[in-house]
C-alpha angles and dihedrals in degrees: 000000000000124000119197117206113206135182117298096033118115123200113210134209117296096034115117127194128193132026127121137229111329118248126246117307120250110270094040139079099003095314115124125196139184094277091063090059089064097239144259088071108214127199108240091023115060086005117056091212108086089196094055117131116231111219095187128224096007102051142280143272120236105212101179107063090197091063105055100144119133125190120201107187104168106060113169120241089257092054092043087059091050094046093046087081098030097088127191134286130059116358138149128257124189114206128221128262116297095027116138089227121050096204139347142200106246131193110222109212102169126028111165129134111307093353129089121172121183142160125224110235123220101008109164115194125338115335133185120223118192131194138288104056116198117203124205 
Protein backbone atom coordinates (compact mmCIF):
# COMPACT_ATOMS: atom_id res chain seq x y z
CA UNK A 1 0.00 0.00 0.00
CA UNK A 2 1.36 3.40 -0.94
CA UNK A 3 0.28 6.63 0.70
CA UNK A 4 1.02 9.92 -1.03
CA UNK A 5 1.32 12.99 1.15
CA UNK A 6 0.47 16.18 -0.68
CA UNK A 7 0.47 19.84 0.24
CA UNK A 8 -1.85 20.94 3.03
CA UNK A 9 -1.59 17.72 5.07
CA UNK A 10 0.00 17.92 8.50
CA UNK A 11 1.40 14.92 10.31
CA UNK A 12 1.16 15.21 14.09
CA UNK A 13 3.22 13.86 16.94
CA UNK A 14 3.32 10.11 17.39
CA UNK A 15 3.12 9.27 13.68
CA UNK A 16 6.15 7.48 12.25
CA UNK A 17 6.99 7.02 8.59
CA UNK A 18 9.55 4.73 7.07
CA UNK A 19 11.02 1.51 8.27
CA UNK A 20 10.94 -1.78 6.55
CA UNK A 21 10.07 -5.30 7.42
CA UNK A 22 10.84 -6.00 11.07
CA UNK A 23 13.65 -8.41 11.88
CA UNK A 24 13.25 -11.78 13.56
CA UNK A 25 11.35 -11.87 16.83
CA UNK A 26 13.22 -12.56 20.06
CA UNK A 27 13.28 -16.28 20.72
CA UNK A 28 13.88 -17.21 17.08
CA UNK A 29 16.73 -17.36 14.60
CA UNK A 30 19.63 -16.36 16.91
CA UNK A 31 17.77 -13.38 18.46
CA UNK A 32 17.48 -13.50 22.26
CA UNK A 33 15.11 -11.40 24.34
CA UNK A 34 14.30 -10.74 27.98
CA UNK A 35 12.03 -13.80 28.35
CA UNK A 36 14.95 -16.15 27.65
CA UNK A 37 16.85 -14.73 30.62
CA UNK A 38 14.12 -16.09 32.91
CA UNK A 39 13.10 -12.76 34.48
CA UNK A 40 13.40 -11.11 36.80
CA UNK A 41 16.99 -10.45 35.76
CA UNK A 42 19.06 -10.10 38.93
CA UNK A 43 22.48 -8.49 39.28
CA UNK A 44 24.87 -11.14 40.58
CA UNK A 45 22.63 -13.94 39.21
CA UNK A 46 22.10 -13.86 35.41
CA UNK A 47 24.60 -10.99 35.37
CA UNK A 48 28.02 -11.62 36.90
CA UNK A 49 28.26 -7.98 38.01
CA UNK A 50 26.53 -7.65 41.41
CA UNK A 51 26.48 -3.85 40.91
CA UNK A 52 24.70 -4.04 37.52
CA UNK A 53 21.67 -1.80 37.02
CA UNK A 54 18.52 -3.50 35.74
CA UNK A 55 16.70 -1.30 33.23
CA UNK A 56 13.67 -3.57 33.00
CA UNK A 57 12.21 -4.40 30.59
CA UNK A 58 14.63 -2.86 28.08
CA UNK A 59 18.00 -4.23 29.26
CA UNK A 60 20.69 -3.65 31.85
CA UNK A 61 23.89 -1.72 32.55
CA UNK A 62 27.05 -3.57 33.51
CA UNK A 63 28.92 -1.20 35.81
CA UNK A 64 31.98 -3.32 36.69
CA UNK A 65 33.86 -3.94 33.45
CA UNK A 66 35.79 -6.81 35.08
CA UNK A 67 32.54 -8.77 35.59
CA UNK A 68 30.96 -8.99 32.14
CA UNK A 69 29.44 -12.49 32.30
CA UNK A 70 25.86 -13.01 31.15
CA UNK A 71 23.86 -16.22 31.66
CA UNK A 72 20.86 -16.95 29.47
CA UNK A 73 19.20 -20.06 30.86
CA UNK A 74 15.85 -20.21 29.07
CA UNK A 75 16.64 -20.43 25.36
CA UNK A 76 13.62 -21.28 23.23
CA UNK A 77 13.58 -24.46 21.13
CA UNK A 78 14.28 -22.34 18.03
CA UNK A 79 17.34 -20.75 19.61
CA UNK A 80 18.52 -24.07 21.04
CA UNK A 81 18.57 -25.36 17.45
CA UNK A 82 20.61 -22.32 16.33
CA UNK A 83 23.08 -22.54 19.23
CA UNK A 84 23.53 -26.33 18.79
CA UNK A 85 26.00 -25.52 15.99
CA UNK A 86 27.26 -22.18 17.36
CA UNK A 87 30.03 -23.61 19.50
CA UNK A 88 32.08 -21.79 22.11
CA UNK A 89 34.89 -19.25 21.98
CA UNK A 90 34.97 -15.82 20.41
CA UNK A 91 31.79 -14.75 18.60
CA UNK A 92 29.91 -11.50 17.85
CA UNK A 93 26.79 -10.14 19.54
CA UNK A 94 24.82 -7.12 18.30
CA UNK A 95 22.86 -5.32 21.02
CA UNK A 96 19.35 -3.88 20.78
CA UNK A 97 18.36 -0.26 20.11
CA UNK A 98 19.46 2.27 22.71
CA UNK A 99 22.50 0.25 23.83
CA UNK A 100 25.68 2.24 24.46
CA UNK A 101 27.61 -0.34 22.44
CA UNK A 102 26.41 -1.43 18.98
CA UNK A 103 28.12 -4.83 18.98
CA UNK A 104 30.76 -6.71 20.93
CA UNK A 105 33.10 -9.62 20.68
CA UNK A 106 31.92 -12.16 23.21
CA UNK A 107 33.57 -15.27 24.60
CA UNK A 108 31.05 -18.11 24.83
CA UNK A 109 31.96 -20.33 27.79
CA UNK A 110 28.87 -22.57 28.08
CA UNK A 111 26.56 -23.57 25.26
CA UNK A 112 24.39 -26.49 26.26
CA UNK A 113 20.65 -26.99 25.78
CA UNK A 114 18.70 -24.08 27.13
CA UNK A 115 21.80 -22.43 28.67
CA UNK A 116 24.23 -19.97 27.10
CA UNK A 117 26.91 -18.26 29.20
CA UNK A 118 29.24 -15.68 27.69
CA UNK A 119 31.56 -12.83 28.64
CA UNK A 120 31.71 -9.48 26.86
CA UNK A 121 35.25 -8.75 25.72
CA UNK A 122 36.83 -5.29 25.91
CA UNK A 123 34.17 -3.41 27.88
CA UNK A 124 35.65 -0.18 29.23
CA UNK A 125 33.59 1.57 31.90
CA UNK A 126 29.86 1.12 32.44
CA UNK A 127 27.89 0.00 29.38
CA UNK A 128 24.18 -0.52 28.70
CA UNK A 129 23.00 -3.56 26.75
CA UNK A 130 19.39 -3.60 25.54
CA UNK A 131 17.27 -6.45 24.20
CA UNK A 132 17.11 -8.08 21.77
CA UNK A 133 20.60 -9.57 21.43
CA UNK A 134 21.49 -10.92 17.98
CA UNK A 135 24.26 -13.52 17.79
CA UNK A 136 26.39 -14.14 14.71
